[in-house]
C-alpha positions as CSV (number, residue, x, y, z in Angstrom):
1,M,-52.7,2.3,85.3
2,S,-52.9,-1.0,87.1
3,A,-51.0,-2.7,84.4
4,L,-48.3,-0.1,84.6
5,A,-48.1,-0.5,88.4
6,T,-47.9,-4.3,88.0
7,T,-45.0,-3.9,85.5
8,L,-43.1,-1.5,87.8
9,A,-43.6,-3.7,90.8
10,A,-42.3,-6.7,88.8
11,S,-39.3,-4.9,87.4
12,T,-38.1,-3.6,90.8
13,T,-36.1,-5.7,93.3
14,S,-35.9,-5.3,97.0
15,T,-32.6,-4.9,98.8
16,G,-32.8,-8.3,100.5
17,E,-33.4,-10.0,97.2
18,A,-30.5,-8.2,95.6
19,V,-28.2,-9.2,98.4
20,Q,-29.4,-12.8,98.4
21,F,-28.8,-13.0,94.6
22,W,-25.3,-11.6,94.6
23,V,-24.1,-13.5,97.6
24,L,-25.5,-16.9,96.6
25,G,-24.8,-16.3,92.9
26,T,-21.2,-15.7,93.7
27,I,-21.0,-18.8,95.8
28,A,-22.7,-20.8,93.0
29,V,-20.2,-19.6,90.4
30,V,-17.3,-20.3,92.7
31,G,-18.7,-23.8,93.2
32,A,-19.1,-24.4,89.5
33,L,-15.5,-23.3,88.9
34,G,-14.3,-25.5,91.7
35,T,-16.1,-28.5,90.0
36,I,-13.9,-27.9,86.9
37,L,-10.7,-26.8,88.5
38,M,-10.4,-29.0,91.6
39,K,-7.7,-31.7,91.4
40,K,-9.4,-34.2,93.6
41,A,-12.7,-35.8,92.4
42,V,-14.2,-35.7,95.8
43,H,-13.7,-31.9,96.1
44,S,-15.2,-31.5,92.6
45,A,-18.3,-33.5,93.6
46,L,-18.7,-31.5,96.8
47,S,-18.4,-28.2,94.9
48,L,-21.1,-29.4,92.4
49,A,-23.4,-30.4,95.3
50,A,-23.0,-26.9,96.8
51,T,-23.9,-25.3,93.5
52,M,-27.0,-27.5,93.2
53,I,-28.1,-26.6,96.7
54,I,-27.8,-22.9,95.9
55,L,-29.9,-23.4,92.8
56,A,-32.5,-25.0,94.9
57,V,-32.5,-22.0,97.2
58,F,-33.1,-19.7,94.1
59,Y,-36.0,-21.9,93.0
60,L,-37.6,-21.7,96.5
61,A,-37.0,-17.9,96.6
62,N,-38.8,-17.5,93.3
63,G,-41.8,-19.5,94.4
64,A,-41.0,-22.7,92.5
65,Y,-41.2,-24.9,95.6
66,F,-41.6,-28.2,93.7
67,L,-38.5,-27.5,91.7
68,G,-36.5,-26.6,94.8
69,V,-37.5,-29.7,96.7
70,V,-36.8,-31.9,93.6
71,Q,-33.4,-30.2,93.2
72,I,-32.4,-31.1,96.7
73,I,-33.9,-34.6,97.0
74,V,-33.2,-35.9,93.6
75,Y,-30.1,-34.2,92.3
76,T,-28.2,-33.2,95.5
77,G,-29.5,-35.9,97.8
78,A,-29.5,-38.9,95.4
79,I,-27.4,-38.4,92.3
80,M,-24.6,-36.3,93.7
81,M,-24.3,-38.4,96.9
82,L,-24.2,-41.5,94.6
83,F,-21.3,-39.9,92.7
84,L,-19.6,-38.9,95.9
85,F,-19.8,-42.4,97.4
86,V,-18.7,-44.1,94.2
87,V,-15.7,-41.7,93.9
88,M,-14.7,-42.3,97.6
89,L,-15.1,-46.1,97.3
90,V,-13.4,-46.5,94.0
91,G,-10.6,-44.1,95.0
92,V,-10.2,-41.9,91.9
93,T,-7.1,-39.8,92.3
94,A,-5.8,-36.7,90.5
95,A,-3.4,-38.8,88.4
96,D,-6.4,-40.6,86.8
97,S,-7.8,-37.3,85.5
98,L,-4.6,-36.6,83.7
99,K,-4.8,-39.8,81.7
100,E,-6.2,-39.0,78.3
101,T,-7.7,-42.2,77.0
102,I,-8.9,-40.6,73.7
103,K,-6.4,-38.2,72.1
104,G,-7.7,-34.7,71.5
105,Q,-10.7,-35.1,73.8
106,R,-9.7,-32.2,76.0
107,W,-9.6,-29.7,73.1
108,L,-12.8,-31.1,71.7
109,A,-14.5,-30.8,75.1
110,A,-13.3,-27.2,75.5
111,A,-14.6,-26.3,72.0
112,C,-18.0,-27.9,72.7
113,G,-18.3,-26.1,76.0
114,L,-17.4,-22.8,74.3
115,G,-20.0,-23.4,71.6
116,F,-22.8,-24.3,74.1
117,G,-21.8,-21.2,76.1
118,I,-22.2,-19.0,73.0
119,L,-25.5,-20.5,72.2
120,L,-26.7,-20.0,75.8
121,V,-25.6,-16.3,75.8
122,A,-27.2,-15.7,72.4
123,G,-30.5,-17.3,73.5
124,L,-30.6,-15.2,76.7
125,G,-29.7,-12.0,74.8
126,R,-32.6,-12.5,72.3
127,A,-35.1,-13.3,75.0
128,S,-38.1,-11.0,75.2
129,L,-38.9,-9.8,78.8
130,D,-41.3,-6.9,78.1
131,T,-44.0,-8.0,80.6
132,F,-44.1,-10.3,83.6
133,D,-47.0,-12.5,84.3
134,G,-46.0,-13.0,88.0
135,L,-46.1,-16.0,90.3
136,G,-49.8,-15.9,90.6
137,T,-50.4,-16.5,86.9
138,A,-47.6,-19.1,86.7
139,N,-48.8,-21.1,89.7
140,A,-52.5,-20.6,89.0
141,G,-53.2,-24.3,88.8
142,G,-50.3,-25.3,91.1
143,N,-46.6,-25.4,90.7
144,V,-46.6,-29.1,89.6
145,E,-49.4,-28.7,87.1
146,G,-47.7,-25.6,85.5
147,I,-44.3,-27.4,85.2
148,A,-46.0,-30.5,83.7
149,A,-48.0,-28.4,81.2
150,L,-44.8,-26.7,80.0
151,L,-42.7,-29.9,79.8
152,F,-45.3,-32.0,77.9
153,T,-46.6,-29.4,75.6
154,R,-44.2,-26.6,74.8
155,Y,-40.9,-28.3,75.6
156,V,-41.8,-31.9,74.9
157,F,-39.2,-32.4,72.2
158,A,-36.4,-30.9,74.4
159,F,-37.6,-33.1,77.2
160,E,-37.4,-36.3,75.1
161,I,-34.1,-35.3,73.6
162,T,-32.6,-34.7,77.0
163,G,-33.8,-38.2,78.1
164,A,-32.2,-39.8,75.1
165,L,-28.9,-38.0,75.8
166,L,-28.9,-39.2,79.4
167,I,-29.5,-42.8,78.3
168,T,-26.8,-42.5,75.6
169,A,-24.3,-41.1,78.2
170,T,-25.1,-44.0,80.5
171,V,-24.6,-46.6,77.8
172,G,-21.4,-44.8,76.7
173,A,-20.0,-44.8,80.2
174,M,-20.7,-48.6,80.5
175,V,-19.0,-49.2,77.1
176,L,-15.9,-47.1,78.0
177,T,-15.4,-48.7,81.4
178,H,-16.0,-52.3,80.3
179,R,-12.9,-54.3,79.6
180,E,-12.9,-57.5,77.5
181,R,-10.6,-60.2,78.6
182,T,-8.3,-61.0,75.6
183,E,-6.5,-63.9,77.3
184,R,-7.4,-66.6,79.7
185,A,-6.8,-66.2,83.4
186,R,-3.4,-67.4,84.6
187,T,-3.3,-70.4,87.0
188,Q,-1.6,-70.5,90.4
189,R,1.3,-72.6,88.9
190,E,1.9,-70.1,86.1
191,M,1.9,-67.2,88.6
192,S,4.4,-69.0,90.9
193,E,6.7,-69.8,87.9
194,Q,6.6,-66.1,87.0
195,R,7.5,-65.1,90.5
196,V,10.5,-67.5,90.4
197,R,11.7,-66.0,87.1
198,E,11.4,-62.5,88.4
199,G,13.1,-63.3,91.6
200,K,10.3,-62.1,93.9
201,Q,9.5,-63.2,97.4
202,L,8.3,-66.8,97.1
203,P,7.2,-67.8,100.7
204,P,4.8,-65.7,102.7
205,L,6.1,-62.6,104.4
206,P,7.4,-63.2,107.9
207,A,5.0,-62.4,110.7
208,P,6.0,-60.5,113.8
209,G,7.9,-62.7,116.3
210,V,6.7,-63.7,119.7
211,Y,8.6,-60.9,121.3
212,A,7.2,-58.1,119.2
213,R,5.5,-55.5,121.4
214,H,4.6,-52.8,118.9
215,N,1.9,-52.6,116.3
216,A,3.0,-49.3,114.6
217,V,3.2,-49.4,110.8
218,D,6.8,-48.1,110.8
219,I,8.2,-50.6,113.2
220,A,9.4,-53.9,111.7
221,G,8.3,-57.2,113.2
222,L,10.8,-59.2,115.2
223,L,11.9,-62.7,114.3
224,P,12.2,-65.3,117.0
225,D,15.9,-64.5,117.4
226,G,15.0,-60.8,118.1
227,T,16.2,-59.3,114.8
228,P,13.9,-57.1,112.9
229,S,12.5,-58.1,109.5
230,E,11.9,-55.1,107.1
231,L,9.7,-57.3,105.0
232,T,6.9,-56.8,107.5
233,V,6.8,-53.0,106.8
234,S,5.1,-51.4,103.8
235,K,7.2,-50.9,100.6
236,T,6.5,-47.2,100.7
237,L,8.0,-46.8,104.1
238,R,11.0,-49.0,103.1
239,A,11.6,-46.8,100.0
240,R,11.4,-43.7,102.1
241,G,13.7,-45.1,104.8
242,Q,11.1,-44.4,107.5
243,I,11.5,-47.6,109.5
244,R,12.1,-47.4,113.2
245,D,14.4,-49.9,114.8
246,V,13.4,-50.9,118.3
247,S,15.2,-54.3,118.3
248,R,17.8,-53.1,120.7
249,Q,15.2,-52.0,123.2
250,A,13.3,-55.2,122.7
251,L,16.4,-57.3,123.4
252,E,17.1,-55.3,126.5
253,D,13.5,-55.8,127.7
254,L,13.8,-59.5,126.9
255,K,17.1,-59.7,128.9
256,A,15.5,-57.9,131.8
257,L,12.5,-60.3,131.6
258,E,14.7,-63.3,131.6
259,Q,16.7,-62.0,134.6
260,R,13.5,-61.4,136.6
261,A,12.3,-64.9,135.7
262,E,15.6,-66.4,136.9
263,E,15.3,-64.4,140.2
264,R,11.8,-65.6,140.7
265,L,12.8,-69.2,140.0
266,G,15.7,-68.8,142.4
267,R,13.4,-67.6,145.1
268,G,11.1,-70.4,144.4
269,H,13.9,-73.0,144.8
270,E,15.0,-71.3,148.1
271,A,11.4,-71.4,149.5
272,S,11.0,-75.1,148.6
273,D,14.4,-76.0,150.3
274,R,13.3,-74.2,153.4
275,E,10.0,-76.1,153.5
276,E,11.9,-79.4,153.1
277,E,14.2,-78.5,156.0
278,N,11.3,-77.6,158.2
279,A,9.6,-80.8,157.4
280,Q,12.7,-82.8,158.3
């Protein structure tokens, strides 16, 4: 009778647990889909981090406190943040993800993913869940001891194979991103000669003149004669035609400044003449 009561209690789920599972499970699935479908790598990394945090909440809700803490600290706090900062610093764009370095790898990846999905569904479908031991039995010697006993006894081969796969993936990433230099580095003279042959800008770009009063990126710097130099503006803005011309206003301000300077100099001469007359 007690065994039947334990089985019935284990097979029933409260309303709060059901709501928690469906709400957080939906968010986790949406985050997993966002990891695959997002165009920007930063958004994909954030979606994966959200999915990992929700998995940690599931672990904590089921009494696996050690797994929940490790999931947040190691995976979300360390590995995912490392990926995120690397992506933000390196500047991976959506165009980089469209470049297929190895032909046919997208179809191969899709086939492998489908195969692993079928194996996962088949394994879950054949799982036997007739009786439940409960959290008390699973955590009898502590959550950490129970996980260690399973990892290094029942699942030791799967654990070692996973470690070997991770090391192989790391070495593979290093090999794919490493570029061997096939030719010697060009000297400064060779690069200068190439610029001459291609007709590029040889001297340094002109700096803003002494009368430039703006530091906006779309306003060209002024040369000493007051004319704007479009070479001081970004090539992108030049190609878009988004350059603001304030040279006329600058020349008017310069003319007004010179006029005020002349007036002050005139007043200074008049004052000095009066002082000389008074002294005489």
